[in-house]
DOVO-643171 format. One record per residue: chain; x negated, y negated, z of N, C-alpha, C in turn; residue in one letter. Coordinates in nm, 4 decimals. Last residue first. Layout:
# DOVO-643171
A	X	Y	Z	X	Y	Z	X	Y	Z	a
...
//
This chain:
# DOVO-643171
A	17.6822	-9.6570	-8.9627	17.7431	-9.5348	-9.0184	17.6953	-9.5086	-9.1607	p
A	17.4242	-9.7663	-8.7452	17.4983	-9.7865	-8.8710	17.5538	-9.6550	-8.9232	f
A	17.4271	-9.8340	-8.4247	17.4061	-9.7143	-8.5075	17.4877	-9.7244	-8.6367	p
A	17.2684	-10.1188	-8.3106	17.3939	-10.0719	-8.3709	17.3643	-9.9491	-8.4549	i
A	17.0920	-10.1661	-8.0022	17.0911	-10.1300	-8.1440	17.2298	-10.0802	-8.1893	e
A	17.0825	-10.4407	-7.8010	17.1378	-10.3069	-7.8110	17.1529	-10.2745	-7.9590	a
A	16.7939	-10.6395	-7.6931	16.9115	-10.6074	-7.7732	16.9592	-10.4641	-7.7538	p
A	16.9267	-10.8012	-7.3950	16.9301	-10.7043	-7.5031	16.7940	-10.6943	-7.5715	g
A	17.0138	-11.1256	-7.3243	17.0069	-10.9906	-7.2698	17.0203	-10.8912	-7.3845	a
A	16.8526	-11.4379	-7.3379	16.9257	-11.3351	-7.4109	16.9048	-11.1990	-7.3442	f
A	16.8844	-11.7429	-7.1452	16.8177	-11.6544	-7.2386	16.9127	-11.5489	-7.2949	g
A	17.0249	-11.9230	-6.9947	16.8884	-11.8954	-6.9525	16.8135	-11.8073	-7.0515	h
A	17.2828	-11.9372	-7.0983	17.1964	-12.0546	-7.1108	17.0512	-12.0302	-7.0703	k
A	17.3298	-11.6264	-7.2804	17.3689	-11.7231	-7.1774	17.2607	-11.8303	-7.1708	e
A	17.4259	-11.3569	-7.4838	17.3615	-11.4882	-7.4765	17.4179	-11.5714	-7.3609	q
A	17.3469	-11.0308	-7.5621	17.4342	-11.1153	-7.4817	17.3605	-11.2458	-7.4574	f
A	17.2942	-10.8964	-7.8914	17.2435	-10.9632	-7.7719	17.3598	-11.0263	-7.6953	y
A	17.2751	-10.6151	-8.1020	17.3610	-10.7086	-8.0301	17.2862	-10.7638	-7.9089	v
A	17.1703	-10.5272	-8.4389	17.1605	-10.5202	-8.2940	17.2427	-10.6325	-8.2313	r
A	17.1152	-10.3245	-8.7408	17.1593	-10.4413	-8.6655	17.1463	-10.4199	-8.5161	g
A	17.0699	-10.2288	-9.0889	17.0571	-10.2075	-8.9450	17.1000	-10.3348	-8.8733	h
A	17.0396	-10.0494	-9.4005	17.0971	-10.1573	-9.3191	17.0804	-10.1235	-9.1713	s
A	16.7326	-9.9341	-9.5515	16.8609	-9.9093	-9.4851	16.9092	-10.0310	-9.4057	p
A	16.6068	-10.0619	-9.8656	16.5911	-10.0383	-9.7218	16.7271	-10.0131	-9.6579	a
A	16.7144	-10.0935	-10.1201	16.6044	-9.9991	-10.1004	16.5857	-9.9638	-9.9537	a
A	17.0722	-10.0955	-10.1601	16.9464	-10.1601	-10.1229	16.8391	-10.0547	-10.0960	c
A	17.3138	-9.9638	-10.2077	17.2327	-10.0048	-10.3209	17.1038	-10.0765	-10.2876	g
A	17.6197	-10.0636	-10.0400	17.5097	-9.9736	-10.0679	17.4226	-10.0332	-10.1784	g
A	17.7139	-10.3392	-9.8202	17.7245	-10.2555	-9.9391	17.6118	-10.1525	-9.9431	e
A	17.8945	-10.4806	-9.5685	17.7689	-10.4122	-9.5963	17.7884	-10.3163	-9.7130	d
A	18.0408	-10.7292	-9.3655	18.0337	-10.6675	-9.4975	17.8964	-10.6050	-9.5189	w
A	18.1746	-10.6800	-9.0308	18.0944	-10.7505	-9.1313	18.0850	-10.6663	-9.2581	f
A	18.3281	-10.7314	-8.7211	18.3349	-10.6633	-8.8498	18.2574	-10.7458	-8.9523	t
A	18.2797	-10.6775	-8.3684	18.2690	-10.7627	-8.4870	18.2766	-10.6752	-8.6112	i
A	18.3311	-10.7032	-8.0122	18.3309	-10.6300	-8.1378	18.3204	-10.7290	-8.2534	q
A	18.3969	-10.8420	-7.7755	18.2996	-10.7325	-7.7739	18.3074	-10.6438	-7.8983	p
A	18.4079	-11.1955	-7.8589	18.4747	-11.0666	-7.8396	18.3725	-10.9536	-7.8451	e
A	18.2807	-11.4173	-7.9341	18.3091	-11.4063	-7.7906	18.3820	-11.2764	-7.7579	n
A	18.0083	-11.4182	-8.1716	18.1468	-11.3940	-8.1326	18.1585	-11.3985	-7.9804	t
A	17.8013	-11.4479	-8.4615	17.8303	-11.4819	-8.3223	17.9785	-11.4614	-8.2938	a
A	17.5231	-11.3296	-8.6645	17.6647	-11.3591	-8.6409	17.6875	-11.3886	-8.4935	l
A	17.2702	-11.3586	-8.8842	17.2976	-11.3693	-8.7407	17.4406	-11.4169	-8.7175	p
A	17.1701	-11.1681	-9.1359	17.2892	-11.2471	-9.1034	17.3079	-11.2499	-8.9519	d
A	16.9609	-11.1079	-9.3969	16.9635	-11.1189	-9.2513	17.0753	-11.2156	-9.2144	f
A	17.0100	-10.8909	-9.6671	17.0360	-11.0228	-9.6112	17.0320	-11.0139	-9.4591	i
A	16.8804	-10.7321	-9.9438	16.8947	-10.7228	-9.7994	16.9027	-10.8639	-9.7416	m
A	17.0581	-10.6928	-10.2500	16.9601	-10.7651	-10.1705	16.9870	-10.7463	-10.0215	q
A	17.2658	-10.5838	-10.3926	17.1343	-10.5232	-10.4102	17.0238	-10.5918	-10.3312	g
A	17.4887	-10.7219	-10.3000	17.4379	-10.7484	-10.4340	17.2991	-10.6933	-10.4583	g
A	17.3863	-10.6712	-9.9751	17.4873	-10.7374	-10.0581	17.4255	-10.7720	-10.1930	e
A	17.3266	-10.5142	-9.6686	17.3034	-10.5113	-9.8122	17.4188	-10.5804	-9.8847	c
A	17.1978	-10.6580	-9.3626	17.2992	-10.5884	-9.4422	17.2703	-10.6039	-9.5913	r
A	17.1060	-10.6814	-9.0586	17.0358	-10.6808	-9.1863	17.1196	-10.5939	-9.2780	w
A	17.2465	-10.8714	-8.7989	17.2614	-10.7601	-8.8929	17.1754	-10.7855	-9.0162	v
A	17.2908	-10.9574	-8.4715	17.1970	-10.9689	-8.5836	17.2126	-10.8469	-8.6731	e
A	17.5063	-11.1253	-8.2825	17.4968	-10.9971	-8.3527	17.4072	-11.0173	-8.4748	v
A	17.5442	-11.2599	-7.9731	17.4754	-11.2807	-8.1002	17.4547	-11.1427	-8.1626	i
A	17.7982	-11.3572	-7.7562	17.7340	-11.2446	-7.8250	17.6708	-11.2926	-7.9552	y
A	17.9002	-11.5976	-7.6658	17.8254	-11.5149	-7.5706	17.7590	-11.3917	-7.6342	i
A	17.8769	-11.9252	-7.8024	17.9242	-11.7875	-7.8143	17.8383	-11.6981	-7.7250	f
A	17.9514	-12.2556	-7.6908	17.8564	-12.1445	-7.6981	17.9280	-12.0104	-7.7130	m
A	18.1072	-12.4769	-7.6527	18.1133	-12.4130	-7.7843	18.0212	-12.2918	-7.7967	s
A	18.0586	-12.5870	-7.4053	18.1891	-12.5243	-7.4286	18.1969	-12.4481	-7.5598	d
A	17.7173	-12.4842	-7.3344	17.8223	-12.5852	-7.3506	17.9513	-12.5117	-7.3837	d
A	17.5888	-12.2712	-7.2065	17.5114	-12.3874	-7.2521	17.6037	-12.5074	-7.2713	e
A	17.7075	-12.1115	-6.9105	17.7260	-12.1451	-7.0507	17.6403	-12.2673	-7.0855	e
A	17.6971	-12.0615	-6.6449	17.5924	-12.0015	-6.7266	17.6113	-12.0266	-6.8756	d
A	17.9163	-12.1608	-6.5124	17.7913	-12.2357	-6.5022	17.6791	-12.1805	-6.5865	g
A	18.0613	-11.8506	-6.4349	18.0794	-11.9953	-6.4471	17.9460	-12.0665	-6.4255	a
A	17.9347	-11.5646	-6.6130	17.9658	-11.6343	-6.4889	17.9763	-11.7846	-6.5123	r
A	18.0785	-11.3681	-6.8573	17.9855	-11.4785	-6.8323	18.0279	-11.5514	-6.7053	l
A	18.1075	-11.0237	-6.8708	18.1710	-11.1478	-6.8270	18.0648	-11.2527	-6.7954	t
A	18.0988	-10.8049	-7.1434	18.0238	-10.8663	-7.0338	18.0916	-10.9981	-6.9993	i
A	18.2050	-10.4925	-7.2890	18.2254	-10.6348	-7.2599	18.1420	-10.6794	-7.1403	p
A	18.0191	-10.2787	-7.5070	18.0750	-10.3025	-7.3733	18.0917	-10.4527	-7.3487	s
A	18.1155	-10.2825	-7.8598	18.0225	-10.2676	-7.7484	18.0902	-10.3016	-7.6161	w
A	18.1515	-10.1968	-8.2004	18.2193	-10.2230	-8.0727	18.1197	-10.1955	-7.9602	i
A	18.1556	-10.2888	-8.5450	18.0780	-10.2437	-8.4285	18.1511	-10.2856	-8.3014	a
A	18.2563	-10.2064	-8.8629	18.3018	-10.2635	-8.7357	18.2211	-10.2023	-8.6221	t
A	18.2064	-10.2826	-9.1981	18.1533	-10.2102	-9.0826	18.1994	-10.2823	-8.9565	v
A	18.3272	-10.2490	-9.5215	18.3440	-10.3167	-9.3931	18.2924	-10.2273	-9.2802	n
A	18.3271	-10.1073	-9.7528	18.2111	-10.1937	-9.7276	18.2226	-10.2723	-9.5980	n
A	18.5041	-9.8468	-9.6161	18.4547	-9.9017	-9.7419	18.3259	-9.9798	-9.7158	g
A	18.4644	-9.8744	-9.3062	18.5838	-9.8637	-9.3879	18.5515	-9.9277	-9.5226	d
A	18.2709	-9.7387	-9.0438	18.2755	-9.7973	-9.1767	18.4105	-9.7713	-9.2421	r
A	18.1820	-9.8121	-8.7059	18.2605	-9.7367	-8.8044	18.2679	-9.8142	-8.9354	k
A	18.0076	-9.7677	-8.4214	18.0063	-9.8477	-8.5437	18.0728	-9.7635	-8.6522	a
A	18.0289	-9.7849	-8.0578	18.0465	-9.7197	-8.1873	18.0284	-9.8208	-8.2995	s
A	17.9223	-9.9027	-7.8225	18.0033	-9.7812	-7.8156	18.0080	-9.7082	-7.9493	y
A	17.6380	-10.0476	-7.6984	17.7176	-10.0308	-7.8207	17.7901	-9.8966	-7.8141	v
A	17.6160	-10.2371	-7.4151	17.6040	-10.0997	-7.4630	17.6948	-10.0841	-7.5837	v
A	17.4233	-10.5366	-7.3468	17.5474	-10.4645	-7.3742	17.5161	-10.3219	-7.4214	p
A	17.1737	-10.5751	-7.0876	17.2112	-10.5676	-7.2289	17.3465	-10.4998	-7.2449	a
A	17.2404	-10.7707	-6.7915	17.1921	-10.6508	-6.8598	17.2411	-10.6517	-7.0044	a
A	17.1368	-11.0894	-6.6634	17.2365	-11.0014	-6.7237	17.1673	-10.8812	-6.7874	y
A	16.9315	-11.2544	-6.5690	17.0506	-11.2361	-6.4859	17.1531	-11.1370	-6.5406	y
A	16.7245	-11.3361	-6.7248	16.6909	-11.2612	-6.6039	16.8130	-11.2183	-6.5237	p
A	16.7027	-11.3129	-7.0751	16.7861	-11.3538	-6.9619	16.7486	-11.2714	-6.8390	s
A	16.4131	-11.3899	-7.2639	16.4965	-11.2883	-7.1979	16.5760	-11.3492	-7.0832	v
A	16.3747	-11.5440	-7.5804	16.3563	-11.5502	-7.4349	16.4586	-11.4613	-7.3637	p
A	16.3030	-11.3266	-7.8583	16.3896	-11.4247	-7.7939	16.3614	-11.4282	-7.6439	l
A	15.9881	-11.2849	-8.0133	16.0910	-11.2294	-7.9253	16.1725	-11.3428	-7.8641	a
A	15.8224	-11.2247	-8.3197	15.8757	-11.3226	-8.2244	15.9859	-11.2567	-8.1427	y
A	15.7521	-11.0498	-8.5228	15.6481	-11.1289	-8.4592	15.6957	-11.2298	-8.3573	g
A	15.9798	-10.9086	-8.6289	15.8676	-10.8372	-8.5692	15.7707	-10.9208	-8.4885	g
A	16.2002	-11.0246	-8.7605	16.2076	-10.9986	-8.6167	16.0797	-10.9477	-8.5511	p
A	16.0023	-11.3098	-8.8042	16.1183	-11.2527	-8.7360	16.1772	-11.1424	-8.8219	y
A	15.7919	-11.3822	-8.9586	15.7711	-11.3852	-8.8137	15.8868	-11.3208	-8.7379	l
A	15.6200	-11.3478	-9.2476	15.7479	-11.3109	-9.1856	15.7254	-11.2966	-9.0353	i
A	15.4194	-11.6314	-9.3448	15.4333	-11.4935	-9.2971	15.5705	-11.4695	-9.2350	p
A	15.4937	-11.8292	-9.6372	15.4767	-11.8180	-9.4926	15.4894	-11.6722	-9.4490	l
A	15.5675	-11.8242	-9.8986	15.4283	-11.7898	-9.8698	15.3998	-11.7831	-9.7196	s
A	15.8235	-11.9144	-9.9197	15.8051	-11.7698	-9.9210	15.6606	-11.7286	-9.8949	q
A	15.7926	-12.1920	-9.9387	15.8398	-12.1321	-9.8133	15.8101	-11.9828	-9.8070	k
A	15.5316	-12.3598	-10.0786	15.6260	-12.2518	-10.1055	15.6653	-12.1819	-9.9753	e
A	15.5019	-12.7162	-10.0137	15.4520	-12.5841	-10.0484	15.5659	-12.4854	-10.0671	g
A	15.6173	-12.9004	-9.8016	15.5048	-12.9226	-9.8915	15.4402	-12.7875	-9.9230	d
A	15.9645	-12.9213	-9.7704	15.8436	-12.8443	-9.7416	15.7381	-12.8731	-9.8466	i
A	16.2024	-13.0987	-9.6093	16.1271	-13.0963	-9.7347	15.9920	-13.0347	-9.7056	e
A	16.5000	-12.9715	-9.4509	16.3638	-13.0236	-9.4472	16.3057	-13.0190	-9.5884	i
A	16.7376	-12.8384	-9.4563	16.7386	-12.9735	-9.3994	16.5980	-13.0317	-9.3838	f
A	16.6982	-12.5824	-9.5399	16.7666	-12.6715	-9.6344	16.7733	-12.8155	-9.5825	k
A	16.5844	-12.4360	-9.3336	16.4951	-12.4973	-9.4321	16.5667	-12.5904	-9.5290	a
A	16.6754	-12.4749	-9.0032	16.7243	-12.4349	-9.1346	16.6457	-12.5098	-9.2410	n
A	16.4350	-12.3869	-8.7482	16.5207	-12.4826	-8.8180	16.5633	-12.4238	-8.9518	v
A	16.3316	-12.2723	-8.4245	16.3670	-12.2427	-8.5624	16.4593	-12.3505	-8.6197	w
A	16.0378	-12.2821	-8.2048	16.1809	-12.2869	-8.2332	16.2032	-12.2812	-8.3835	c
A	15.8086	-12.2207	-7.9388	15.8412	-12.2089	-8.0805	15.9925	-12.2152	-8.0991	l
A	15.7635	-12.4609	-7.6847	15.8121	-12.3288	-7.7221	15.8416	-12.3294	-7.8722	h
A	15.6450	-12.7061	-7.6851	15.6231	-12.6192	-7.5694	15.6643	-12.4755	-7.5994	q
A	15.5325	-12.7378	-8.0292	15.6103	-12.7781	-7.9132	15.5786	-12.6836	-7.7976	l
A	15.3989	-12.6301	-8.2423	15.3527	-12.7572	-8.1914	15.4305	-12.8102	-8.0734	g
A	15.6085	-12.4908	-8.5084	15.5084	-12.4816	-8.4033	15.4757	-12.6221	-8.3521	d
A	15.9023	-12.3441	-8.6285	15.8294	-12.4699	-8.6063	15.7345	-12.4522	-8.4882	v
A	16.0099	-12.1147	-8.8766	15.9633	-12.1375	-8.7397	15.8762	-12.2621	-8.7317	a
A	16.3123	-12.1195	-9.0743	16.1663	-12.1192	-9.0614	16.1275	-12.1605	-8.9195	v
A	16.5822	-11.9629	-9.2529	16.5295	-12.0311	-9.1351	16.3789	-12.0126	-9.1239	w
A	16.7326	-11.8285	-9.4443	16.6680	-11.9537	-9.4825	16.6034	-12.0275	-9.3646	n
A	16.6790	-11.4661	-9.4476	16.7626	-11.5862	-9.4491	16.6751	-11.7101	-9.4625	n
A	16.4969	-11.2470	-9.4762	16.6322	-11.2341	-9.5288	16.7226	-11.3535	-9.5114	g
A	16.2988	-11.2618	-9.2313	16.3102	-11.1674	-9.3410	16.4570	-11.1598	-9.3826	e
A	16.1939	-11.5985	-9.1559	16.2655	-11.4749	-9.1288	16.2616	-11.3844	-9.2517	t
A	15.8647	-11.7439	-9.1120	16.0015	-11.7409	-9.1636	16.0676	-11.6101	-9.1225	r
A	15.6061	-11.9722	-8.9882	15.6659	-11.8425	-9.0202	15.8071	-11.8564	-9.0714	g
A	15.5143	-12.2229	-8.9300	15.4188	-12.1124	-8.9172	15.4789	-11.9769	-8.9521	i
A	15.5134	-12.5691	-8.9983	15.5841	-12.4416	-9.0095	15.4830	-12.3274	-9.0075	l
A	15.5237	-12.8693	-8.8454	15.4285	-12.7669	-8.8873	15.5007	-12.6327	-8.8834	k
A	15.6799	-13.1811	-8.9380	15.6789	-13.0500	-8.8744	15.5631	-12.9650	-8.9273	l
A	15.7670	-13.5173	-8.8791	15.6811	-13.4226	-8.9489	15.6678	-13.2936	-8.8684	k
A	16.0719	-13.6931	-8.9184	15.9768	-13.6289	-8.8275	15.8980	-13.5222	-8.9042	f
A	16.2666	-13.7910	-9.0861	16.1305	-13.8391	-9.1054	16.0271	-13.7734	-9.0166	g
A	16.5302	-13.7825	-8.8534	16.4899	-13.7921	-8.9937	16.3502	-13.8531	-9.0038	k
A	16.4542	-13.6106	-8.5439	16.5165	-13.7145	-8.6237	16.4591	-13.7170	-8.7651	r
A	16.5179	-13.2997	-8.3865	16.4256	-13.3835	-8.4623	16.5038	-13.4863	-8.5429	f
A	16.5671	-13.1388	-8.0717	16.6233	-13.2079	-8.1872	16.5193	-13.2971	-8.2522	g
A	16.5615	-12.8089	-7.9151	16.5095	-12.9437	-7.9369	16.5771	-13.0051	-8.0587	y
A	16.7204	-12.5741	-7.8496	16.5953	-12.6065	-7.7810	16.5571	-12.7536	-7.7937	f
A	17.0223	-12.3875	-7.8131	16.9552	-12.5101	-7.8593	16.8278	-12.5343	-7.7795	y
A	17.0772	-12.0423	-7.8836	17.0635	-12.1514	-7.7880	16.9815	-12.2668	-7.8464	l
A	17.2325	-11.9671	-8.2064	17.1396	-11.9399	-8.0951	17.1299	-12.0632	-8.0043	y
A	17.3824	-12.0404	-8.4221	17.4535	-12.0081	-8.2990	17.3626	-11.9707	-8.1823	e
A	17.2291	-12.0810	-8.6519	17.2972	-12.1971	-8.5927	17.3607	-12.1681	-8.4580	a
A	16.9066	-11.9137	-8.6404	17.0463	-11.9257	-8.6792	17.1155	-12.0358	-8.6008	g
A	16.6656	-11.7823	-8.5132	16.6800	-11.8287	-8.6508	16.8250	-11.8298	-8.7003	p
A	16.6485	-11.9162	-8.1737	16.6539	-11.8090	-8.2714	16.6834	-11.8647	-8.4094	g
A	16.6345	-12.1575	-8.0438	16.5499	-12.0487	-7.9954	16.5482	-11.9302	-8.0911	y
A	16.6326	-12.4364	-8.2788	16.6948	-12.3396	-8.1887	16.6000	-12.2261	-8.1524	r
A	16.6661	-12.7691	-8.3492	16.5691	-12.6598	-8.3513	16.6121	-12.5621	-8.2425	c
A	16.8715	-12.9796	-8.5432	16.8561	-12.8957	-8.4248	16.7512	-12.7883	-8.4494	s
A	16.8250	-13.3003	-8.6684	16.8128	-13.1579	-8.6971	16.7878	-13.0804	-8.5685	l
A	16.9677	-13.5821	-8.7953	16.9297	-13.5173	-8.6698	16.9355	-13.3670	-8.6916	l
A	16.9627	-13.6439	-9.0693	16.9599	-13.7507	-8.9689	16.9174	-13.6979	-8.8324	d
A	16.7336	-13.4424	-9.2669	16.8637	-13.4656	-9.2037	16.8510	-13.5782	-9.1006	a
A	16.4703	-13.4088	-9.3321	16.5507	-13.4923	-9.4218	16.6904	-13.5184	-9.3666	t
A	16.1505	-13.3758	-9.1923	16.2947	-13.3621	-9.1707	16.3692	-13.4590	-9.2629	v
A	15.8822	-13.2217	-9.3648	15.9384	-13.3435	-9.3071	16.0896	-13.3289	-9.3003	i
A	15.5969	-13.0005	-9.3310	15.7320	-13.0329	-9.3768	15.7767	-13.1620	-9.3096	a
A	15.3206	-12.7836	-9.4045	15.3741	-12.9074	-9.3501	15.5123	-12.9343	-9.4092	n
A	15.2535	-12.4426	-9.3181	15.2911	-12.5436	-9.4171	15.3407	-12.6672	-9.3436	l
A	15.0138	-12.1802	-9.2426	15.1141	-12.2801	-9.2072	15.1420	-12.3710	-9.3261	s
A	14.8721	-11.9556	-9.3516	14.8893	-11.9715	-9.2071	15.0009	-12.0680	-9.1707	e
A	15.0151	-11.7618	-9.6195	14.9258	-11.8628	-9.5676	14.9622	-11.8901	-9.4225	i
A	15.0393	-11.4914	-9.8482	15.0744	-11.5468	-9.7171	14.9697	-11.6485	-9.6736	a
A	15.1008	-11.5431	-10.1944	15.0104	-11.4992	-10.0868	15.0460	-11.5680	-9.9558	p
A	15.4245	-11.4644	-10.3233	15.3220	-11.5649	-10.2973	15.2313	-11.5154	-10.1853	a
A	15.4961	-11.1783	-10.5256	15.5047	-11.2474	-10.3962	15.3908	-11.3467	-10.3791	p
A	15.6068	-11.2104	-10.8511	15.4910	-11.1744	-10.7702	15.4981	-11.2482	-10.6380	t
A	15.8361	-11.0952	-11.0811	15.8193	-11.1744	-10.9596	15.7023	-11.1221	-10.8790	s
A	15.8007	-11.1152	-11.4227	15.7850	-11.0257	-11.3083	15.7542	-11.1086	-11.1846	t
A	15.7892	-11.3212	-11.5970	15.9221	-11.2723	-11.5622	15.9159	-11.1754	-11.4454	e
A	15.5328	-11.5308	-11.4574	15.5888	-11.4438	-11.5605	15.7246	-11.3977	-11.5151	t
A	15.3419	-11.8257	-11.4013	15.4506	-11.7356	-11.3623	15.4972	-11.6534	-11.4820	a
A	15.1508	-12.0110	-11.4393	15.1134	-11.8739	-11.4707	15.2232	-11.7741	-11.4387	t
A	15.2608	-12.2500	-11.3540	15.2297	-12.2354	-11.4962	15.1956	-12.0931	-11.5349	p
A	15.5321	-12.1868	-11.1279	15.3891	-12.1962	-11.1517	15.3622	-12.1799	-11.3001	s
A	15.8372	-12.3756	-11.1306	15.7614	-12.2521	-11.1469	15.6140	-12.2797	-11.1687	p
A	15.9903	-12.5547	-10.8834	15.9073	-12.5734	-11.0017	15.8213	-12.4491	-11.0197	i
A	16.1230	-12.5098	-10.6443	16.2008	-12.5007	-10.7671	16.1175	-12.5169	-10.8934	e
A	15.9310	-12.5417	-10.4405	15.9845	-12.4100	-10.4710	16.0482	-12.4034	-10.6084	t
A	15.6525	-12.7524	-10.5213	15.7854	-12.7302	-10.4677	15.8418	-12.5984	-10.5192	l
A	15.4090	-12.8137	-10.6274	15.4155	-12.6954	-10.5415	15.5533	-12.6716	-10.4831	t
A	15.4282	-13.0428	-10.7692	15.3855	-12.9243	-10.8425	15.3965	-12.7991	-10.7595	a
A	15.4867	-13.2394	-10.5930	15.5973	-13.1833	-10.6695	15.5584	-13.0566	-10.7419	s
A	15.4009	-13.3032	-10.2992	15.3318	-13.2382	-10.4090	15.4339	-13.1663	-10.4939	a
A	15.4984	-13.6206	-10.1848	15.5249	-13.4779	-10.1969	15.4501	-13.4220	-10.3155	t
A	15.4441	-13.8715	-9.9465	15.4165	-13.8166	-10.0784	15.4421	-13.6673	-10.0798	p
A	15.6940	-14.0308	-9.7768	15.5944	-13.9264	-9.7627	15.5678	-13.8655	-9.8984	t
A	15.7835	-14.3490	-9.6581	15.7782	-14.2554	-9.7700	15.6669	-14.1556	-9.7502	p
A	15.9638	-14.4142	-9.3758	15.8272	-14.3986	-9.4230	15.8232	-14.3015	-9.5390	t
A	16.2065	-14.4272	-9.2627	16.1872	-14.5058	-9.3820	16.0483	-14.4893	-9.4418	e
A	16.2077	-14.2753	-9.0349	16.3123	-14.2461	-9.1317	16.2926	-14.3218	-9.2620	s
A	15.9969	-14.3797	-8.8792	15.9800	-14.2521	-8.9487	16.0831	-14.2276	-9.0564	p
A	15.9777	-14.7364	-8.9557	16.0122	-14.6230	-8.8687	16.0046	-14.4937	-8.9472	p
A	15.6903	-14.8925	-9.1022	15.8299	-14.8522	-9.1078	15.8563	-14.7434	-9.0063	l
A	15.4814	-15.1506	-8.9950	15.5001	-15.0059	-9.0084	15.6479	-14.9730	-9.0059	a
A	15.4394	-15.4366	-9.1829	15.5036	-15.3800	-9.0649	15.5262	-15.2320	-9.0873	t
A	15.1988	-15.6537	-9.2848	15.2572	-15.5225	-9.3130	15.3120	-15.4654	-9.1834	f
A	15.1870	-15.9724	-9.3982	15.1948	-15.8947	-9.2749	15.2658	-15.7644	-9.3052	t
A	14.9783	-16.1618	-9.5945	15.0843	-16.0617	-9.5915	15.0773	-15.9833	-9.4622	q
A	14.9269	-16.5082	-9.5672	14.8757	-16.3749	-9.5315	14.9922	-16.2757	-9.5226	t
A	14.9898	-16.7204	-9.8443	15.0282	-16.6715	-9.7115	14.9752	-16.5318	-9.6874	p
A	14.7040	-16.8633	-10.0053	14.8276	-16.7831	-10.0115	14.8620	-16.7287	-9.8751	p
A	14.5982	-17.1900	-9.8941	14.5708	-17.0477	-9.9232	14.7006	-16.9690	-9.9261	p
A	14.6712	-17.4936	-10.0587	14.6972	-17.4057	-9.9434	14.6674	-17.2620	-9.9797	a
A	14.4395	-17.7114	-10.1811	14.5313	-17.6026	-10.2207	14.5485	-17.5078	-10.1032	t
A	14.4024	-18.0481	-10.1805	14.3812	-17.9270	-10.0982	14.4851	-17.8233	-10.1361	v
A	14.2428	-18.2790	-10.3634	14.3639	-18.1963	-10.3676	14.3363	-18.0663	-10.2936	t
A	14.1211	-18.5819	-10.2540	14.0945	-18.4375	-10.2700	14.2252	-18.3608	-10.2660	a
A	14.1346	-18.8801	-10.4310	14.2006	-18.7984	-10.3278	14.1754	-18.6515	-10.3538	t
A	13.8497	-19.0731	-10.4879	13.9523	-18.9802	-10.5409	14.0080	-18.8935	-10.4287	p
A	13.8290	-19.3918	-10.3243	13.7769	-19.2565	-10.3449	13.8858	-19.1657	-10.4013	q
A	13.8042	-19.7172	-10.4393	13.8978	-19.6120	-10.3941	13.8412	-19.4767	-10.4280	a
A	13.5320	-19.9063	-10.3270	13.5956	-19.8366	-10.4399	13.6844	-19.7243	-10.3871	t
A	13.5451	-20.1995	-10.1424	13.5243	-20.0530	-10.1460	13.6026	-19.9889	-10.2598	p
A	13.3951	-20.4907	-10.2588	13.5250	-20.4252	-10.2344	13.5064	-20.2742	-10.2433	v
A	13.1645	-20.6182	-10.3262	13.1654	-20.5437	-10.2008	13.2987	-20.4784	-10.1694	n
A	13.2146	-20.7630	-10.5602	13.1203	-20.6505	-10.5673	13.1244	-20.5653	-10.4433	c
A	13.3820	-20.9574	-10.4682	13.4394	-20.8552	-10.5560	13.3485	-20.7357	-10.5638	a
A	13.2020	-21.1124	-10.3288	13.3090	-21.0429	-10.2542	13.3676	-20.9311	-10.3377	s
A	13.0497	-21.2157	-10.5366	12.9877	-21.1233	-10.4416	13.0918	-21.0464	-10.3637	l
A	13.2436	-21.3765	-10.6569	13.1842	-21.2653	-10.7316	13.1221	-21.1646	-10.6395	a
A	13.2984	-21.5618	-10.4577	13.4059	-21.4721	-10.5036	13.3487	-21.3528	-10.5770	l
A	13.0492	-21.6892	-10.4449	13.1023	-21.6159	-10.3276	13.2101	-21.5175	-10.3680	t
A	13.0348	-21.8109	-10.6944	12.9382	-21.7064	-10.6582	12.9872	-21.6237	-10.5412	l
A	13.2408	-21.9934	-10.6736	13.2531	-21.8860	-10.7753	13.1594	-21.7725	-10.7404	i
A	13.1428	-22.1528	-10.4703	13.2710	-22.0821	-10.4501	13.2855	-21.9676	-10.5468	a
A	12.9117	-22.2554	-10.5895	12.8990	-22.1711	-10.4709	13.0266	-22.0913	-10.4472	i
A	13.0278	-22.4076	-10.7956	12.9418	-22.2948	-10.8278	12.9296	-22.1989	-10.7105	f
A	13.1595	-22.6033	-10.6449	13.2373	-22.5136	-10.7315	13.1563	-22.3910	-10.7642	t
A	12.9504	-22.7317	-10.5241	13.0476	-22.6593	-10.4397	13.1271	-22.5615	-10.5227	k
A	12.8299	-22.8438	-10.7509	12.7566	-22.7468	-10.6717	12.8494	-22.6652	-10.5848	k
A	13.0384	-23.0170	-10.8242	12.9942	-22.9128	-10.9157	12.9218	-22.8025	-10.8406	m
//
């Protein structure tokens, strides 16, 4: 009997010393850390001030056109895959630099009569077509830099052409000048034109700046009457080192 009691007591004490199972702690993994990778320029969204875009009229605009006040510069971003920046405000002037899509530009001027704007911040000022960029502001508020405020780089190796005549046949004007031979090796590439003809001509009552290009010592272009300012123009000889001229066209 005594042994039985001792055995029961031992079992009871053993049961009291059995370690109680501890509750399992539930560990909640922290949310994964977000890693932000900078997008290349072509994918970086750039906020635009839609209220200042050219196509959106000002709330105070009236039917009478009021010139925008001139400002020192505007910011812009390239929208074309690859945009050429040229020494002059037109597609046929010598090439200076190329910008990829998303590149940010600082614009400091425009032409009088076409869609090209001047880019600052490089070793040399150059020109891009405004239809391939997004401008934060009104392009027309930039100061007119061409032709009065900017000069094309001068060729040290050639003399300016001499304009022989300019004749009118109705609205067609034909200008003829002295031929110049380009020496081998002085071409920028196989597609370069050797004459740049800048004309400020009248069409539809508006004065248009039209930079034309040719390899012949003459050109014919359209010029109407009816503009407040007189039409005028000039000829440059173009080679890879710069521009010889200009020679003024005596408008008939």
